[in-house]
N, C-alpha and C positions, 0 to 999 in steps of 0.2 A: 431449564437454563438456556437451551438452544432457542426456545421460543422467545425468551427475553432478548437474547442477542439479535435475533432476527428483527424484532420490533425496534430495537435500538438502531440497527442498520437502516431499516425502512424510514424511521423518523429523520435520521441523518441525511439520507438521500432526498427526502422530501424538503428538508431545510436547504440543501444545495440548489435543488430545482427552483424553489421559491426565491432564493437570493438571486439566482441567475435571471430569473424572469423579471424581478424588480429592477436589477441592474440594466437589463435590456430596455425596460420601460423608461427608466431614468435617462438612458442614453438617447432613446428615441425622442423623448420630449424635451431634452436639454435645451435645444435651440428654438423651441416654440415660445415666443415672448411677445406680449402685447401690453401696452400701457393705456389705461383708461382715465387716469388722473390728468386733468387738464394742465396742471402746473408741473408735470414731469415729462421728460424726453430721455431717450437713449443717448448717451454721450460717451464717446471714446476718450479715455484718460491717456494723454500723450506719454507721460513719463512712466505710468504703471503698465502700459501696453494691455489694457483691458477695457472692454465694454462695460458700461454701468448705467445706472439711473441717476439723473441729475434733477434735483428738486429746485425749481426756479424761484420758489418762495423762501425756502430755508437755506439755499445755496449749498446743498449737501449732495455729495456724489457717493454712491456705494456700488461695489462690483456686482455685475449681473450674475457671473458664474463663480461659485464658491470653491470650485475644485482647485487643489494645489497644482501648480505648474501648468495651468491652463491659460494660454495667452491668445490675444487677438492681434492681428496685423492688418494695417490699412495702407491705402495709397495716400501719401502725404500725411496730413494731420487727421483727415476724416474722409470717408468715401461711402458711397452706397453699397459697395462690395467689401466685405470683411472676411479675412481668412482667420480661422480659429483652429488651434491645435495644441496637443499636449507635448511638453518638452521631452518626455521619455516614452510615452505610450502612443504617440502620434495621433491617430484619429483626426486627421485634418479634414475640415469641411469648409465650404464657401457659403457665406451668409449674405442676405440682401436686407439693407435697412431702408424702410419706407422714407419718402421725402419729408413727411412731418415728424420723422424719428419717434413714431409711436409703435412700430411693428418691426420684428425681426423674423425672418423666415430662412430656413435652410434651403439652399439651391442645389448643392450636390455634395457628395463626399467621395473619398478616394476608394475605389474598389479594392485595391491593394493597400493594406495598412502600412506596408513598408514604404509607400510613396508619400512624399510630403510636398507642399508648394507654398510659396510666399508671393506677396505682391511685389512687382518690379517697377512698373511705370504706367501711367495713364495720361490721356489727353482730355479727359472729361467725357469722352465718347467711347473709346476703346481701351480695354484694360489687359495688361500683359503680366504674366506670372513666370517665376522660375520653378520649374518642376524637377524634383529629385526623385528618381526611381530607384528602389532598393536602397533607400537612404541609410539604412542601418548596417550596410555592408560597405565600409569605406573603400575597399578594393575594387568594387564593381559598380558603384553608384553612377547612374547616367543623369546628366543634367540637360535641361532643355528650356528654351524660351517658348512659352505657349500662350494661347488665348482660348477662351471658351465661347462657342457660339450660342445662339438662342435656345438650341436644343441640348445645351451642356456638353456638346461634343468637344473634345480637345483638338486644337489645330496647332501644330508645331511650326514655329518660325525658324528655329535654329536648334540643332542637337550638338552638344559639345561635352567634353570632359573637363572643361575649365570651371573654376570655382567662381561662378557669377555672384556678386554680392549686392549691387545697387544699380539703379537706373533712372533715367530722366528722358523725356521726350522734348526735342527742340525742333520745330519746323519739320515735322514728319520724319525726323531722324531719331531712332532710339539709341541712346548712348548708355553703355553699361560698363561697370567695373569688374575686373577679374583679379582675384588674389593670386599673387605669384609667390609660391613657397620659397623658391631659391633666394630671391632678394628680399623677402618679407615686405613686399610692396604691392601696389595695385597698378594695373594697366587699364586703359579706357579704350573700348572698341565701340564701333557704330554699325547700325543696321538701318538701311533705308526701308521704311515701312511700306513704301509704294512699289517696291520691287521684291522679287524673290531672292533669298540670300542663302548661299551654302556655308558661308562663314562670315565673321564680323571683320570690319576693317580697323586696324590699329590706329588710334588717335594720339595717345600719349602713354608714356611709361614712367615708372619710378615714383608714383605718388605715395605719400605716407598714409593717406586715409581713402576710404572707399566712396564717400558722399559726393554726389554731383547735384548741381542746382541749375535752374533756369530763371533768369532775370531778363525781361524784355526780349525774349527769344534769343538770348545769348547764353552759351554754355559756360558754367563756372565749375572749376575743380575745387578741391579742398586739401588742407594740411591739418595738422593737429589744432592750429589756432587761427587759420585763415581760410576764407572763401575767395577765390581769385580766378581771374583770367589775365590775358595780356593787357587789358585796359585799366582794371581797378581791382580793389580787394576790400573785404569786410572782415571784422573780427568774428571768429566762429565761436559759438556757444554749444551747449549740450544738444539742444534741439533748435533747427533753423528752418524757417519757412519764408519764401518770397511770395507775397500777395500784392499784385499790382505794383505800386511804388514803395511798398512797405517791406521791411525785414522784421519778421516776428520771431523772437527768440525766447526759449524757455530754459531756465538754468538755475542752479543754486547760487545765491549771492555770497558775499564774504562771511555772512553769519550762518551759512548753509540753509537759509530759508529759500524755498522755491519761489521764483519770480518769473514774470513775463514782461519783456520790454518790447516796444514797438518803435521802429526807427524809420524815418523818411530817407530812402536811399538817394534821393536827389541832393539832399544837403547834410546827411548824416545826423539830422536832429532827432533826439528822442522825444516822441510824442506822447508816450505814456509808460508807466511802470506799475504792475499789478501783482499782488500777492496771491499765493496759493492757486495758481492757474490749473484748470482742468483741460480746457480746449478752447477753440475759437471758430468762428465762421463768419462769412460775409453774406448779408442779405440786404437787397435793395440799396447797395452802395454804403452800407453801414457795416462796420466791423464789430462783432459781438465777442467779448472776451469773458468766458465762463470761468469763474473762480469760486473757491470755497469761502471767499470773503465778500462776494457780490458778483453782479453781472454789469460789466462796463461796456460802454460804446465809444466808437471812435469813427467819425465819418471819414471817408477817403480824401477829404479835403483838409483834414488835420484838426478838427474840433473835438475835444474829448469831453466826456461826462462821467 
């Protein structure tokens, strides 16, 4: 009887070791991805906050990582650097997407699983993140604005206990919003990226929402339904992106169908409306809108197809 019990225990231990080994192998290879099909690319889904595969012939998008509560975060609508992390288990990593969108490689992961980070702002050349150290401990969490060098070493621009939420770069100035618990509102601070900074400079207080925008090198704030500064304003939707003279917005319409609209900010003319959008990009002065109903183009002069 004892021999049987020992055998059962041994088998159970072997099952645990095997399961752990498989789990580590899956985790190790989770972010090794490459596409060989000519008609497929890796494409970030704006509303789902997930990387996926997009078939350009069938106009179909499918998530790349099937794990529950695993999300990806990018700069703007798409970027060559992608942060991926689990909403409860953390395991945050930095990924690199190749220019042809055919390959994804892991650049780095957090040595301490209690640390998490998110994209904050970029200028197309330099990328800045918000780092939360000891994020699972609300009383002792440390927050920093950081960047990573070519050797994946962390460089801290600013250390703070403030709740940094969003950011944008305008003329080498990093503007970021901070959530103020007392007033249930947001304040905007600035950092000059050409100088060393011990603290951010207060720009504006009492905002209802966190999002900041850059149009023609001018800073825009936001409320629940407006994007604005002292000169002008635009209606705000669920997702909003300024690209050259265009305002690209993704949101559910009156029928709760997901749509994308493109507006000329010079005259507020709607240049196109597209159903079931996934994402968009600009190549050779042509705007491509990738949808699950087709791929549509709009030249930056306003001609749609």
